C-alpha positions, 0 to 999 in steps of 0.5 A, a space after each residue: 757596315 757603314 754605307 754611302 747611300 745618303 752621302 753625296 760622294 765626290 770623286 776628287 781624282 778621275 780620268 777622262 777616258 772618253 773616245 775623244 780623249 783616247 787619241 791623246 794616249 799612246 799605245 802603252 796605255 792598254 798593256 799597262 792598265 790592263 796587264 800591269 794594273 789589272 783594270 778591266 778592258 772595257 773601262 780602258 777602252 773608252 766611253 762616250 761622255 754620257 756613258 762616263 757620267 752614267 757610270 758615276 751616277 750608277 755608283 752614287 757619285 754626285 760630282 767628279 774632278 777630272 784631270 787634264 793630264 800633263 804626263 811628260 813633255 809635249 811631243 814625246 811619244 810616251 807622253 799623255 797630254 789631255 787638252 785643257 779644252 777637252 776637259 772644259 767641254 766636258 765640264 760645260 756639258 755637265 756643269 755642277 757634275 764635272 770639274 776640271 783640274 789643269 795638269 802642269 808641265 814644270 819644264 814649260 816655265 812661265 809659259 806653262 804658268 800662264 796657260 794654267 792661269 788661263 785654265 783657272 780664270 777662263 775655263 773655270 778649272 778648280 785646281 792644278 794636277 802634277 805628275 812629278 815622276 813623268 818629268 823626273 822633277 820632284 815636288 820641291 824642285 825650283 821649276 815647280 815653284 812658279 806654279 805653286 805661287 800661282 796656285 796661291 795667287 788664284 786660291 786653288 789647290 794642287 794635287 800631285 802623285 806621291 809614292 813610287 812611280 811604275 813602268 808605264 812605258 817599258 821603253 821610257 822608265 821614269 824614276 820615283 821622285 815623288 817621295 812624300 817627304 819632299 812636300 815638307 819643304 813645299 809646305 814650309 815655303 808655301 803655308 797658304 798653298 793647299 797640297 794634296 798628295 794623291 795615290 796614298 803615298 804607297 810605299 811611304 804611306 806613313 811618311 805621307 801621313 806624317 806630312 798631313 799631320 804636320 802641316 795644316 795645308 797638306 792632305 791625302 788623296 785615297 785614289 789608285 789603290 784598292 781600299 781592301 789593300 790600304 795599309 792599316 795605318 792609313 785606315 786608322 788615320 782616316 778613322 781617327 786624327 786624320 778624318 779631316 785630311 783625306 779625300 776620296 778618289 778612284 783615279 778612274 779607270 785604274 779603279 772602278 767607281 762602284 767597286 771602290 765605294 763598296 770596298 770602302 764601306 767594308 772597312 768599318 769606317 765610322 760615320 763621321 769620318 766616312 762623310 768627311 772622306 767621301 764628300 765634306 773634305 773635298 767640298 771644303 778644299 775645292 769650294 764646290 
C-alpha cells in the first residue's frame, strides 16, 4: 500500500462548513447530507475555522481550495450562496493554507462576471466554481460563456460539477444537465480555458475520461465519491495514461478528509501517479 505520508496533499474541492457559513445554508442541508449522502452529523453541524483547519492538518492536507458556493439564484429559499467575503476572510486568516474559488451564477449576466473579476483581482481567488444543475443551465449554454471568457482573460481555471444531480431539496428537484460530453463544445470554443469536471462524472465516468483524454485543457476532480467505490476505469486512468489529468478533492463535508486519503492509499496507485493526484496536478493547474 502506497502512503501519502511524504506527499504535500492539496484538497482542491472543499466546502466552508464553519459556524459563520451555516446561516447561508437552508434547512434541507442536514437531511440531505446525513440521511441521503451518509455524512456524519458532527461534520455537517459546522465548526470554527480553526477546527476546520485542524482537521485538514490532522489528515496531512497542507492546502485546501474553498468554494464560495453559488447553488441557485439569490433569494430562492432552497439556494445555498456563501458570500465571497466570508471565504476571503478565511483565506486571509490562513494565507498559503486556504485558497478561494468564486461560485458563479450564469443568470446574473455581466453583473455576475464583474463580481467574479472582483473576487479574483481584489480578493485573490484562484478560480471559478459552477454548479450547472442548480440553475438547470448546462456547461455549454451561452449564459456561461461570458464567465469562461473572463476566466481565460484572468488566467484562472473553472471547476464544475459533472455527472448526475441529486434531490437536494425534495420540494425543488433539479434536472441533471452536467453530462460530461457538454464540456466538449466548451473545450473546443475555449482551448485556453482550464476546465475541471468535479465529482468524477458518475454515472458517465467513461465519458468524463474521454473528454479529459481528448482535450489538453480538461481535467477531472476526484471528489464527492468515496474512493473505494470509484469505477475501476477511473482508477486505471489515474494509474496510467491519465496520471496528469486528475486532482484530489473531498467535497467536504461530503467526504471525511482522513478517511478519503486512507481509501486512496488502499487502491494500489503507483507512486508517481499518487503524487500527481494528491498534489502536483493541482499545484500546477492553480499555480499555488
